[in-house]
C-alpha positions, -999 to +999 in steps of 0.1 A: +697-119-089+682-085-090+647-075-083+632-043-094+664-024-101+664+000-130+695+003-150+705+039-161+694+030-196+658+019-184+656+049-163+660+071-193+634+053-215+608+041-191+586+069-176+580+069-139+543+071-136+525+084-104+507+057-082+470+052-088+448+067-061+440+043-033+403+043-037+379+034-008+354+004-015+324+030-024+349+049-049+359+016-064+324+006-067+314+037-087+345+032-110+335-005-117+298+007-121+306+033-146+338+016-167+336+006-202+336-034-205+362-046-231+332-060-253+311-029-253+299-022-287+282+013-295+248+011-310+246+016-347+237+052-357+207+036-380+191+027-345+190+064-337+178+072-370+148+048-367+142+061-332+140+097-346+116+085-374+093+068-348+089+096-325+084+121-352+056+100-369+039+092-336+036+129-328+030+143-361-008+146-357-006+165-325+025+187-333+000+211-352-015+219-319+014+239-310+038+266-325+074+276-320+058+308-305+038+287-281+058+255-279+051+225-258+083+221-236+088+188-222+111+180-194+116+151-169+095+170-143+065+175-167+067+138-176+069+126-141+039+148-131+015+139-160+024+102-157+021+104-118-010+124-110-030+144-139-048+165-114-015+176-097-002+183-132-031+205-140-030+223-106+008+230-106+015+235-143+015+274-140+027+274-106+063+270-088+070+276-052+103+270-036+103+245-006+132+233+017+134+200-004+139+216-038+163+243-023+184+216-007+187+198-041+195+230-059+223+239-033+239+205-034+238+203-073+256+237-072+283+223-046+289+192-068+294+215-097+320+236-080+335+206-062+341+186-093+361+214-110+376+229-078+415+230-078+435+215-050+420+203-019+384+208-011+367+213+023+331+203+021+318+232+043+338+258+022+323+242-010+288+245+003+293+280+015+305+291-019+276+272-035+250+291-014+269+325-018+269+322-057+232+313-057+222+340-034+241+365-055+226+353-089+199+360-111+186+325-103+150+327-086+163+309-056+180+338-046+149+354-032+143+322-012+176+321+004+173+357+014+139+350+031+153+322+053+158+328+091+192+321+104+180+288+117+165+276+085+197+287+066+218+269+090+197+239+087+198+239+050+236+243+052+239+214+077+221+192+053+240+200+021+274+198+039+263+162+048+253+153+016+282+169-004+308+152+020+289+119+010+296+127-024+334+130-021+333+099+000+315+080-027+329+094-059+366+094-067+382+126-076+372+129-114+401+131-137+401+158-166+408+129-191+374+114-181+358+146-196+336+153-164+306+179-172+284+193-147+246+207-151+247+200-188+219+213-206+206+195-238+174+200-260+159+186-293+135+206-309+108+190-329+085+202-359+104+235-363+105+241-325+070+234-318+077+207-295+109+210-275+125+181-254+150+193-227+171+179-201+200+191-176+222+162-164+239+163-131+272+148-144+283+132-176+314+115-183+331+105-215+330+116-252+298+119-272+300+084-286+303+067-252+287+090-228+278+082-194+250+102-179+248+104-141+220+116-117+229+122-082+202+116-055+205+125-019+176+099-008+168+065-021+164+049-054+130+048-072+115+034-103+110+068-116+146+078-116+154+050-142+125+067-164+142+100-160+177+089-173+159+070-202+145+102-212+179+119-209+195+093-231+166+097-258+174+136-259+210+129-262+205+104-288+183+126-309+205+158-303+237+140-312+228+111-334+247+090-311+234+070-280+251+073-246+268+043-234+254+039-200+229+055-174+236+057-136+215+070-109+235+072-077+220+076-043+244+090-016+222+076+012+226+041+000+260+046-016+248+026-045+243+031-082+214+018-104+230+013-138+215+006-170+231+000-204+215+023-233+200-003-257+175+001-286+150-011-260+157+017-235+153+041-263+120+028-274+106+027-239+116+064-236+097+071-270+066+053-257+067+073-225+073+107-241+047+101-267+020+089-242+029+119-221+026+145-248-008+130-259-022+131-222-010+168-221-029+175-252-061+158-240-057+176-204-047+210-215-062+215-250-091+191-251-104+195-216-105+160-205-112+155-168-078+147-151-074+115-130-061+114-096-032+089-083-022+096-046+014+089-037+042+105-022+042+134-045+009+144-025+031+161+000+039+189-026+007+191-045-011+225-044-043+205-039-032+186-010-057+205+015-087+201-005-081+166-025-099+137-005-078+110-022-044+129-013-056+137+023-064+100+028-029+092+015-010+116+035-029+105+067-011+072+067+022+089+074+041+071+048+078+078+049+091+077+013+124+098+009+128+112-024 
């Protein structure tokens, strides 16, 4: 009896395939979380059509307050801020200031972008150095911030991002070209002739348009707002392409865990409600002059009012450790 012996005829007709990579448990968990189940069925396109009709109808009465020349741009950050603390939204809407946390995230995402598409073996420190160099030599407004850092601050930034990018390589399998990995992918949907614009930028997407997986990579822990972010991404992608994504995943490098949600009609409906409520709140605050409410939380740390807002000062005095 012969076991595993190939005849000359078999050798000529049966392709010899390379062995599958030996994934570590974290990488295998990512594959299991993002893979398509055999019984998956895409949402009917009629569902996307009904979602488009609903959001258009519900914003029709406020759309006239804006024009393509003075459009209302809606991003996940703007939605998070107006739903988080209205006072912070009003104080920060026309200001932006780089800080170490924002810079760390920007450099990390640039490193992931380079690493995913890097040919050959990668060394995390080299990838991070290239990411910093490209950002420092770009028209991106982070260039001035990087140039202003002391050698110590720059080294600390590099140390943090090398740690996080190393975790990314430990947690994610090497992404095959056949999986169609795309990094830093921008999407937008213009409503009412461009008077209202919904915009996103995904950390990572996999798959074709009719079964896309949208992934947000986080250095810290998982929070409820992260799921809301990705629902907004799914809504914009569905409105833009006419096809709903298949799955959403927020991945925490700190926890080596993904929070995964299938895109259903309910997910898209929830995103519509949040967008509509957010836009109506923005109209009330910015155009109608309603007094903003205050909701102290972790975002108080980065609020321009944190030296004068009594509620924010009281919250920060508790020294709550909540890693974003």
